[in-house]
KOLKE-534386 format. One record per residue (C-alpha): residue number from 0; residue in three letters; x, y, z. Coordinates in steps of 0.25 Angstrom, whole numbers. Example, Ala and Ser with C-alpha at 12.3 -4.5 7.8 and 13.67 -1.06 7.14 Angstrom:
<pt k="0" r="Ala" c1="49" c2="-18" c3="31"/>
<pt k="1" r="Ser" c1="55" c2="-4" c3="29"/>
//
This chain:
<pt k="0" r="Unk" c1="-51" c2="157" c3="-281"/>
<pt k="1" r="Unk" c1="-43" c2="154" c3="-270"/>
<pt k="2" r="Unk" c1="-43" c2="143" c3="-262"/>
<pt k="3" r="Unk" c1="-50" c2="146" c3="-251"/>
<pt k="4" r="Unk" c1="-61" c2="152" c3="-259"/>
<pt k="5" r="Unk" c1="-61" c2="140" c3="-265"/>
<pt k="6" r="Unk" c1="-61" c2="131" c3="-251"/>
<pt k="7" r="Unk" c1="-73" c2="140" c3="-245"/>
<pt k="8" r="Unk" c1="-81" c2="139" c3="-260"/>
<pt k="9" r="Unk" c1="-80" c2="123" c3="-259"/>
<pt k="10" r="Unk" c1="-83" c2="123" c3="-244"/>
<pt k="11" r="Unk" c1="-96" c2="133" c3="-248"/>
<pt k="12" r="Unk" c1="-99" c2="122" c3="-259"/>
<pt k="13" r="Unk" c1="-97" c2="111" c3="-249"/>
<pt k="14" r="Unk" c1="-108" c2="116" c3="-239"/>
<pt k="15" r="Unk" c1="-117" c2="122" c3="-250"/>
<pt k="16" r="Unk" c1="-117" c2="105" c3="-253"/>
<pt k="17" r="Unk" c1="-121" c2="101" c3="-238"/>
<pt k="18" r="Unk" c1="-132" c2="112" c3="-239"/>
<pt k="19" r="Unk" c1="-137" c2="106" c3="-250"/>
<pt k="20" r="Unk" c1="-135" c2="93" c3="-244"/>
<pt k="21" r="Unk" c1="-142" c2="98" c3="-230"/>
<pt k="22" r="Unk" c1="-154" c2="104" c3="-237"/>
<pt k="23" r="Unk" c1="-156" c2="91" c3="-242"/>
<pt k="24" r="Unk" c1="-158" c2="85" c3="-229"/>
<pt k="25" r="Unk" c1="-166" c2="98" c3="-225"/>
<pt k="26" r="Unk" c1="-178" c2="93" c3="-235"/>
<pt k="27" r="Unk" c1="-178" c2="78" c3="-230"/>
<pt k="28" r="Unk" c1="-189" c2="76" c3="-219"/>
<pt k="29" r="Unk" c1="-183" c2="65" c3="-207"/>
<pt k="30" r="Unk" c1="-191" c2="54" c3="-203"/>
<pt k="31" r="Unk" c1="-194" c2="55" c3="-187"/>
<pt k="32" r="Unk" c1="-201" c2="42" c3="-187"/>
<pt k="33" r="Unk" c1="-216" c2="38" c3="-187"/>
<pt k="34" r="Unk" c1="-218" c2="46" c3="-200"/>
<pt k="35" r="Unk" c1="-215" c2="59" c3="-195"/>
<pt k="36" r="Unk" c1="-204" c2="69" c3="-204"/>
<pt k="37" r="Unk" c1="-197" c2="81" c3="-201"/>
<pt k="38" r="Unk" c1="-188" c2="89" c3="-210"/>
<pt k="39" r="Unk" c1="-175" c2="93" c3="-206"/>
<pt k="40" r="Unk" c1="-177" c2="107" c3="-204"/>
<pt k="41" r="Unk" c1="-189" c2="102" c3="-195"/>
<pt k="42" r="Unk" c1="-181" c2="94" c3="-186"/>
<pt k="43" r="Unk" c1="-169" c2="105" c3="-186"/>
<pt k="44" r="Unk" c1="-179" c2="113" c3="-180"/>
<pt k="45" r="Unk" c1="-183" c2="102" c3="-170"/>
<pt k="46" r="Unk" c1="-171" c2="103" c3="-165"/>
<pt k="47" r="Unk" c1="-168" c2="116" c3="-163"/>
<pt k="48" r="Unk" c1="-181" c2="116" c3="-154"/>
<pt k="49" r="Unk" c1="-176" c2="104" c3="-145"/>
<pt k="50" r="Unk" c1="-164" c2="109" c3="-143"/>
<pt k="51" r="Unk" c1="-171" c2="122" c3="-139"/>
<pt k="52" r="Unk" c1="-184" c2="117" c3="-132"/>
<pt k="53" r="Unk" c1="-193" c2="129" c3="-130"/>
<pt k="54" r="Unk" c1="-184" c2="139" c3="-137"/>
<pt k="55" r="Unk" c1="-191" c2="153" c3="-145"/>
<pt k="56" r="Unk" c1="-192" c2="150" c3="-160"/>
<pt k="57" r="Unk" c1="-180" c2="161" c3="-162"/>
<pt k="58" r="Unk" c1="-171" c2="152" c3="-155"/>
<pt k="59" r="Unk" c1="-175" c2="139" c3="-164"/>
<pt k="60" r="Unk" c1="-172" c2="148" c3="-175"/>
<pt k="61" r="Unk" c1="-159" c2="154" c3="-171"/>
<pt k="62" r="Unk" c1="-154" c2="140" c3="-168"/>
<pt k="63" r="Unk" c1="-159" c2="135" c3="-182"/>
<pt k="64" r="Unk" c1="-154" c2="147" c3="-191"/>
<pt k="65" r="Unk" c1="-166" c2="151" c3="-195"/>
<pt k="66" r="Unk" c1="-177" c2="162" c3="-194"/>
<pt k="67" r="Unk" c1="-187" c2="161" c3="-182"/>
<pt k="68" r="Unk" c1="-198" c2="160" c3="-192"/>
<pt k="69" r="Unk" c1="-192" c2="148" c3="-199"/>
<pt k="70" r="Unk" c1="-191" c2="142" c3="-185"/>
<pt k="71" r="Unk" c1="-208" c2="147" c3="-182"/>
<pt k="72" r="Unk" c1="-211" c2="139" c3="-195"/>
<pt k="73" r="Unk" c1="-203" c2="127" c3="-192"/>
<pt k="74" r="Unk" c1="-209" c2="125" c3="-178"/>
<pt k="75" r="Unk" c1="-221" c2="128" c3="-183"/>
<pt k="76" r="Unk" c1="-221" c2="114" c3="-193"/>
<pt k="77" r="Unk" c1="-215" c2="109" c3="-181"/>
<pt k="78" r="Unk" c1="-226" c2="110" c3="-172"/>
<pt k="79" r="Unk" c1="-236" c2="107" c3="-183"/>
<pt k="80" r="Unk" c1="-228" c2="93" c3="-183"/>
<pt k="81" r="Unk" c1="-229" c2="94" c3="-168"/>
<pt k="82" r="Unk" c1="-214" c2="93" c3="-165"/>
<pt k="83" r="Unk" c1="-214" c2="106" c3="-158"/>
<pt k="84" r="Unk" c1="-223" c2="117" c3="-152"/>
<pt k="85" r="Unk" c1="-224" c2="132" c3="-152"/>
<pt k="86" r="Unk" c1="-227" c2="138" c3="-138"/>
<pt k="87" r="Unk" c1="-227" c2="154" c3="-135"/>
<pt k="88" r="Unk" c1="-216" c2="158" c3="-125"/>
<pt k="89" r="Unk" c1="-222" c2="161" c3="-111"/>
<pt k="90" r="Unk" c1="-215" c2="173" c3="-108"/>
<pt k="91" r="Unk" c1="-215" c2="178" c3="-123"/>
<pt k="92" r="Unk" c1="-229" c2="176" c3="-132"/>
<pt k="93" r="Unk" c1="-220" c2="180" c3="-144"/>
<pt k="94" r="Unk" c1="-210" c2="170" c3="-142"/>
<pt k="95" r="Unk" c1="-214" c2="156" c3="-147"/>
<pt k="96" r="Unk" c1="-206" c2="143" c3="-141"/>
<pt k="97" r="Unk" c1="-204" c2="128" c3="-146"/>
<pt k="98" r="Unk" c1="-202" c2="117" c3="-142"/>
<pt k="99" r="Unk" c1="-203" c2="101" c3="-146"/>
<pt k="100" r="Unk" c1="-215" c2="93" c3="-143"/>
<pt k="101" r="Unk" c1="-211" c2="79" c3="-141"/>
<pt k="102" r="Unk" c1="-213" c2="75" c3="-156"/>
<pt k="103" r="Unk" c1="-203" c2="85" c3="-158"/>
<pt k="104" r="Unk" c1="-193" c2="82" c3="-147"/>
<pt k="105" r="Unk" c1="-195" c2="67" c3="-155"/>
<pt k="106" r="Unk" c1="-189" c2="72" c3="-168"/>
<pt k="107" r="Unk" c1="-179" c2="79" c3="-161"/>
<pt k="108" r="Unk" c1="-173" c2="67" c3="-154"/>
<pt k="109" r="Unk" c1="-175" c2="60" c3="-167"/>
<pt k="110" r="Unk" c1="-168" c2="69" c3="-175"/>
<pt k="111" r="Unk" c1="-157" c2="73" c3="-163"/>
<pt k="112" r="Unk" c1="-154" c2="59" c3="-166"/>
<pt k="113" r="Unk" c1="-151" c2="60" c3="-179"/>
<pt k="114" r="Unk" c1="-143" c2="73" c3="-178"/>
<pt k="115" r="Unk" c1="-133" c2="67" c3="-168"/>
<pt k="116" r="Unk" c1="-131" c2="56" c3="-176"/>
<pt k="117" r="Unk" c1="-127" c2="64" c3="-187"/>
<pt k="118" r="Unk" c1="-120" c2="74" c3="-180"/>
<pt k="119" r="Unk" c1="-110" c2="62" c3="-173"/>
<pt k="120" r="Unk" c1="-107" c2="59" c3="-188"/>
<pt k="121" r="Unk" c1="-105" c2="74" c3="-189"/>
<pt k="122" r="Unk" c1="-97" c2="75" c3="-177"/>
<pt k="123" r="Unk" c1="-87" c2="61" c3="-181"/>
<pt k="124" r="Unk" c1="-84" c2="67" c3="-196"/>
<pt k="125" r="Unk" c1="-80" c2="79" c3="-192"/>
<pt k="126" r="Unk" c1="-74" c2="77" c3="-178"/>
<pt k="127" r="Unk" c1="-62" c2="72" c3="-185"/>
<pt k="128" r="Unk" c1="-60" c2="87" c3="-188"/>
<pt k="129" r="Unk" c1="-50" c2="97" c3="-181"/>
<pt k="130" r="Unk" c1="-57" c2="106" c3="-169"/>
<pt k="131" r="Unk" c1="-51" c2="118" c3="-178"/>
<pt k="132" r="Unk" c1="-56" c2="112" c3="-190"/>
<pt k="133" r="Unk" c1="-70" c2="111" c3="-184"/>
<pt k="134" r="Unk" c1="-68" c2="124" c3="-180"/>
<pt k="135" r="Unk" c1="-64" c2="129" c3="-194"/>
<pt k="136" r="Unk" c1="-78" c2="122" c3="-198"/>
<pt k="137" r="Unk" c1="-85" c2="128" c3="-188"/>
<pt k="138" r="Unk" c1="-80" c2="141" c3="-191"/>
<pt k="139" r="Unk" c1="-82" c2="142" c3="-207"/>
<pt k="140" r="Unk" c1="-94" c2="136" c3="-204"/>
<pt k="141" r="Unk" c1="-99" c2="150" c3="-195"/>
<pt k="142" r="Unk" c1="-94" c2="158" c3="-207"/>
<pt k="143" r="Unk" c1="-103" c2="151" c3="-218"/>
<pt k="144" r="Unk" c1="-115" c2="153" c3="-207"/>
<pt k="145" r="Unk" c1="-112" c2="167" c3="-206"/>
<pt k="146" r="Unk" c1="-112" c2="168" c3="-222"/>
<pt k="147" r="Unk" c1="-124" c2="161" c3="-223"/>
<pt k="148" r="Unk" c1="-131" c2="171" c3="-211"/>
<pt k="149" r="Unk" c1="-126" c2="182" c3="-219"/>
<pt k="150" r="Unk" c1="-132" c2="177" c3="-232"/>
<pt k="151" r="Unk" c1="-144" c2="176" c3="-225"/>
<pt k="152" r="Unk" c1="-143" c2="187" c3="-220"/>
<pt k="153" r="Unk" c1="-141" c2="196" c3="-232"/>
<pt k="154" r="Unk" c1="-153" c2="187" c3="-239"/>
<pt k="155" r="Unk" c1="-164" c2="186" c3="-228"/>
<pt k="156" r="Unk" c1="-159" c2="198" c3="-220"/>
<pt k="157" r="Unk" c1="-156" c2="192" c3="-209"/>
<pt k="158" r="Unk" c1="-147" c2="183" c3="-201"/>
<pt k="159" r="Unk" c1="-154" c2="171" c3="-196"/>
//
């Protein structure tokens, strides 16, 4: 094995550890106050809906990088819990549009504050890198995402 291959294998291992840690986080409910808990997946969906208020399911699926079916199920759960509303598009009976309720906006704002606090920490730490270093990291992540997309296509017959 050459040094470049070893470095790539090492980076892949680090990425796998990060993904595993993130998966653990994904399983923990987030307390929103007043006895209301929401999963990270639900809050990410709420966030995508809030940033794309009135968008259709296909758009939300694209933003989240999941299937339209997965978004439809998630929005159904959010609707049952009073966080979101589905409504038929006025000009297309087959198209479903999604928006947040008052309760959904409340959760969105709580998450936004939490997210900004953690993003500020990440920006501060990554701010020590030069622009070319950040561009290289971004290019590496883009290639990794393409490889994952290719693997998904191979496994499931289509890219998300």
